[in-house]
Structure formats: structure tokens, C-alpha cells
C-alpha positions as a Markdown table, in Angstrom:
| # | Residue | x | y | z |
|---|---|---|---|---|
| 1 | Met | 0.0 | 0.0 | 0.0 |
| 2 | Ile | 2.8 | 2.4 | 0.9 |
| 3 | Arg | 4.6 | 1.6 | -2.3 |
| 4 | Leu | 1.5 | 2.3 | -4.4 |
| 5 | Leu | 1.1 | 5.6 | -2.6 |
| 6 | Gly | 4.7 | 6.4 | -3.3 |
| 7 | Val | 4.4 | 5.6 | -7.0 |
| 8 | Ile | 1.2 | 7.7 | -7.2 |
| 9 | Leu | 3.0 | 10.7 | -5.6 |
| 10 | Leu | 6.0 | 10.2 | -7.8 |
| 11 | Ile | 3.9 | 10.2 | -11.0 |
| 12 | Ser | 1.9 | 13.2 | -9.9 |
| 13 | Ala | 5.1 | 15.1 | -9.1 |
| 14 | Val | 6.6 | 14.3 | -12.5 |
| 15 | Trp | 3.4 | 15.2 | -14.4 |
| 16 | Ala | 2.8 | 18.3 | -12.4 |
| 17 | Ser | 3.2 | 21.4 | -14.5 |
| 18 | Pro | 4.7 | 24.5 | -13.1 |
| 19 | Ser | 2.1 | 26.8 | -11.7 |
| 20 | Tyr | 2.5 | 30.5 | -12.7 |
| 21 | Ala | 0.8 | 33.4 | -11.0 |
| 22 | Val | 0.7 | 35.2 | -14.3 |
| 23 | Asn | -2.9 | 36.4 | -14.9 |
| 24 | Pro | -4.4 | 35.9 | -18.4 |
| 25 | Glu | -4.8 | 39.6 | -18.8 |
| 26 | Glu | -1.1 | 40.1 | -18.3 |
| 27 | Ile | -0.1 | 37.8 | -21.1 |
| 28 | Leu | 1.2 | 39.5 | -24.3 |
| 29 | Ser | -0.5 | 38.7 | -27.6 |
| 30 | Asp | 2.8 | 38.2 | -29.4 |
| 31 | Pro | 4.1 | 34.8 | -28.3 |
| 32 | Glu | 7.8 | 35.8 | -28.9 |
| 33 | Met | 7.4 | 38.8 | -26.7 |
| 34 | Glu | 5.6 | 36.8 | -24.0 |
| 35 | Glu | 8.5 | 34.2 | -24.1 |
| 36 | Asn | 11.0 | 37.1 | -23.6 |
| 37 | Ala | 8.9 | 38.4 | -20.7 |
| 38 | Arg | 8.9 | 34.9 | -19.1 |
| 39 | Ala | 12.6 | 34.5 | -19.6 |
| 40 | Val | 13.2 | 37.8 | -17.8 |
| 41 | Ser | 10.7 | 37.0 | -15.1 |
| 42 | Arg | 12.5 | 33.8 | -14.3 |
| 43 | His | 15.6 | 35.8 | -13.2 |
| 44 | Leu | 13.7 | 38.4 | -11.0 |
| 45 | Arg | 12.9 | 37.8 | -7.4 |
| 46 | Cys | 9.6 | 38.9 | -5.8 |
| 47 | Val | 10.8 | 41.4 | -3.2 |
| 48 | Val | 7.8 | 40.5 | -1.0 |
| 49 | Cys | 8.1 | 36.7 | -1.2 |
| 50 | Gln | 11.9 | 36.8 | -1.4 |
| 51 | Asn | 12.5 | 33.3 | -2.8 |
| 52 | Gln | 10.0 | 33.1 | -5.6 |
| 53 | Ser | 10.3 | 34.5 | -9.1 |
| 54 | Ile | 7.8 | 37.2 | -10.0 |
| 55 | Asp | 6.1 | 34.6 | -12.3 |
| 56 | Asp | 5.5 | 32.3 | -9.3 |
| 57 | Ser | 4.4 | 34.9 | -6.8 |
| 58 | Asp | 0.8 | 36.0 | -6.2 |
| 59 | Ala | 1.9 | 39.2 | -4.4 |
| 60 | Glu | 0.5 | 42.5 | -5.8 |
| 61 | Leu | 4.1 | 43.9 | -6.1 |
| 62 | Ala | 5.1 | 40.9 | -8.2 |
| 63 | Arg | 2.1 | 41.5 | -10.5 |
| 64 | Asp | 3.2 | 45.1 | -10.9 |
| 65 | Met | 6.8 | 43.9 | -11.7 |
| 66 | Arg | 5.4 | 41.5 | -14.3 |
| 67 | Val | 3.4 | 44.3 | -15.9 |
| 68 | Leu | 6.5 | 46.5 | -15.9 |
| 69 | Val | 8.6 | 43.8 | -17.5 |
| 70 | Arg | 6.0 | 43.4 | -20.3 |
| 71 | Glu | 5.7 | 47.1 | -20.8 |
| 72 | Arg | 9.5 | 47.4 | -21.2 |
| 73 | Ile | 9.5 | 44.6 | -23.7 |
| 74 | Met | 6.7 | 46.1 | -25.7 |
| 75 | Met | 8.7 | 49.3 | -25.8 |
| 76 | Gly | 11.5 | 47.4 | -27.6 |
| 77 | Asp | 13.9 | 46.8 | -24.7 |
| 78 | Thr | 16.1 | 43.7 | -24.9 |
| 79 | Asn | 16.0 | 41.1 | -22.1 |
| 80 | Arg | 19.3 | 42.5 | -20.8 |
| 81 | Glu | 18.0 | 46.1 | -20.8 |
| 82 | Val | 14.9 | 45.1 | -18.9 |
| 83 | Leu | 17.0 | 43.3 | -16.3 |
| 84 | Asp | 19.3 | 46.3 | -16.0 |
| 85 | Tyr | 16.3 | 48.6 | -15.6 |
| 86 | Met | 14.8 | 46.4 | -12.8 |
| 87 | Val | 18.2 | 46.3 | -11.1 |
| 88 | Ser | 18.5 | 50.1 | -11.3 |
| 89 | Arg | 15.0 | 50.4 | -9.8 |
| 90 | Tyr | 15.2 | 47.7 | -7.1 |
| 91 | Gly | 18.9 | 46.9 | -6.7 |
| 92 | Asn | 20.8 | 43.6 | -7.1 |
| 93 | Tyr | 18.4 | 42.1 | -4.5 |
| 94 | Val | 15.8 | 41.8 | -7.3 |
| 95 | Leu | 17.9 | 39.2 | -9.1 |
| 96 | Leu | 17.4 | 35.6 | -8.1 |
| 97 | Lys | 21.1 | 35.0 | -8.7 |
| 98 | Pro | 22.9 | 38.2 | -7.7 |
| 99 | Pro | 26.3 | 39.0 | -9.2 |
| 100 | Phe | 29.5 | 38.1 | -7.3 |
| 101 | Gln | 30.6 | 41.5 | -6.0 |
| 102 | Lys | 32.0 | 42.8 | -2.7 |
| 103 | Ser | 28.5 | 43.6 | -1.5 |
| 104 | Thr | 27.3 | 40.0 | -2.2 |
| 105 | Tyr | 30.4 | 38.0 | -0.9 |
| 106 | Val | 28.5 | 37.0 | 2.2 |
| 107 | Leu | 25.6 | 35.7 | 0.1 |
| 108 | Trp | 27.9 | 33.5 | -2.0 |
| 109 | Ile | 30.6 | 32.5 | 0.5 |
| 110 | Gly | 28.5 | 32.4 | 3.7 |
| 111 | Pro | 26.8 | 29.0 | 3.2 |
| 112 | Ala | 30.2 | 27.3 | 2.5 |
| 113 | Val | 31.7 | 28.9 | 5.6 |
| 114 | Ile | 28.8 | 27.8 | 7.7 |
| 115 | Phe | 29.1 | 24.2 | 6.3 |
| 116 | Leu | 32.8 | 24.1 | 7.0 |
| 117 | Leu | 32.3 | 25.3 | 10.6 |
| 118 | Gly | 29.6 | 22.7 | 11.1 |
| 119 | Leu | 31.9 | 20.0 | 9.7 |
| 120 | Met | 34.7 | 21.1 | 12.0 |
| 121 | Ala | 32.3 | 21.0 | 15.0 |
| 122 | Val | 31.2 | 17.5 | 14.1 |
| 123 | Gly | 34.9 | 16.5 | 13.8 |
| 124 | Val | 35.7 | 17.9 | 17.2 |
| 125 | Phe | 32.7 | 16.2 | 18.7 |
| 126 | Met | 33.7 | 12.8 | 17.2 |
| 127 | Tyr | 37.3 | 13.3 | 18.3 |
| 128 | Gln | 36.2 | 13.9 | 21.9 |
| 129 | Arg | 33.9 | 10.8 | 21.8 |
| 130 | Arg | 36.5 | 8.3 | 20.6 |
| 131 | Pro | 37.4 | 5.6 | 23.1 |
| 132 | Arg | 40.5 | 6.2 | 25.1 |
| 133 | Thr | 42.9 | 3.2 | 25.4 |
| 134 | Val | 45.4 | 2.6 | 28.1 |
| 135 | Pro | 48.7 | 1.1 | 26.8 |
| 136 | Val | 49.3 | -2.4 | 28.2 |
| 137 | Ala | 52.7 | -2.3 | 30.0 |
| 138 | Glu | 53.0 | -6.0 | 30.6 |
| 139 | Lys | 50.9 | -9.1 | 30.6 |
| 140 | Thr | 50.9 | -11.0 | 33.9 |
| 141 | Arg | 49.6 | -14.2 | 35.1 |
| 142 | Gly | 45.8 | -14.2 | 35.6 |
| 143 | Gly | 45.2 | -13.5 | 32.0 |
| 144 | Gly | 45.1 | -9.8 | 31.6 |
| 145 | Ser | 45.7 | -8.0 | 34.9 |
| 146 | Ala | 48.5 | -6.1 | 33.4 |
| 147 | Gly | 50.4 | -3.4 | 35.2 |
| 148 | Leu | 49.2 | -4.5 | 38.7 |
| 149 | Thr | 51.5 | -4.7 | 41.7 |
| 150 | Asp | 51.7 | -8.0 | 43.6 |
| 151 | Glu | 49.5 | -6.5 | 46.3 |
| 152 | Glu | 46.9 | -5.3 | 43.9 |
| 153 | Arg | 46.9 | -8.7 | 42.1 |
| 154 | Lys | 46.3 | -10.5 | 45.4 |
| 155 | Lys | 43.4 | -8.2 | 46.2 |
| 156 | Leu | 41.9 | -8.8 | 42.8 |
| 157 | Asp | 42.3 | -12.5 | 43.1 |
| 158 | Lys | 40.6 | -12.4 | 46.5 |
| 159 | Leu | 37.7 | -10.4 | 45.1 |
| 160 | Met | 37.4 | -12.8 | 42.1 |
| 161 | Gly | 37.3 | -15.7 | 44.4 |
| 162 | Lys | 40.7 | -17.2 | 43.4 |
| 163 | Asp | 43.2 | -18.4 | 45.8 |
| 164 | Ser | 46.8 | -18.2 | 44.8 |
């Protein structure tokens, strides 16, 4: 039963089409211009939702940004010009993949640094948990009571119920 449910979920995930928040009235009549608008929109972040493209977001600001992108394309701007315009208006934050600059070093390098710090913490934890072994100085009679003095060995034999 669980396998059947898993297969059904997998098939539905594969066949699921991406859902766009683009309203029908926003779609341009020229398919080539609409494709350009979609290409630009895939690179722009909804500044309200933060981790969604403006095509995927239902936010009112995302709708305004989609309309602005389409207006710029209808005016004859290239995809690069539209992206540059949006960056000039909203800053690099509007890009889903911001450029590698001094102001974005933390965004690009931060996750790797956090991962390495976590890896080091796990290493230190595992190092401290490892079993400590005491070197065996000598094997003595009694099968393993190494390093004991004669007096200690006698006490041990007495506790173990052995008479020497």
C-alpha cells in the first residue's frame, strides 16, 4: 500500500506542470514577446516573497513587476535592458542570482563557511567521543591483569574468588 502511494506521488510530481501566478490579462498577444517576458521574469525575485520569481508569486508587487517587464519589452527593450532597468530600480536584490561582488560576498561564501564550521564542529565532537585506550605495559599471570602490583593482584584474586 505504501509503495502504491509512493508511486502515485512520484507520478503526480513528474506530471505536475509549473504553476504560474501570471494572470491571463497580463499575457502578451505576441508569443515571442511573451516568451521574452517569461525569460526575464525567471531571473527576477519577488521582493515581497523573497525566494520566488515574480512569475510564481501572487503578491501585488510581483504583479506590478510582471506588468512593468512586459511594458518594457513592448517598448522594444532587450532582455538585458529590462534586467538592467529592474536592477537600477530595485537593486541587485531583485535578481534571483545576484552577481559576485564585494557587496554580495556574504551571500555567495556564507553558506560554504557555515558548512565548514559545522563540519569542524562534528569532527571535534567525534574526536572527543573516541574511546581512550590505556597502553598495556606487561601481561601478567591471571590473563590480563597487566600493570598491577603484587599486592593489587592479590586483592583482585581475592575479590574474584581465586586463591593463589
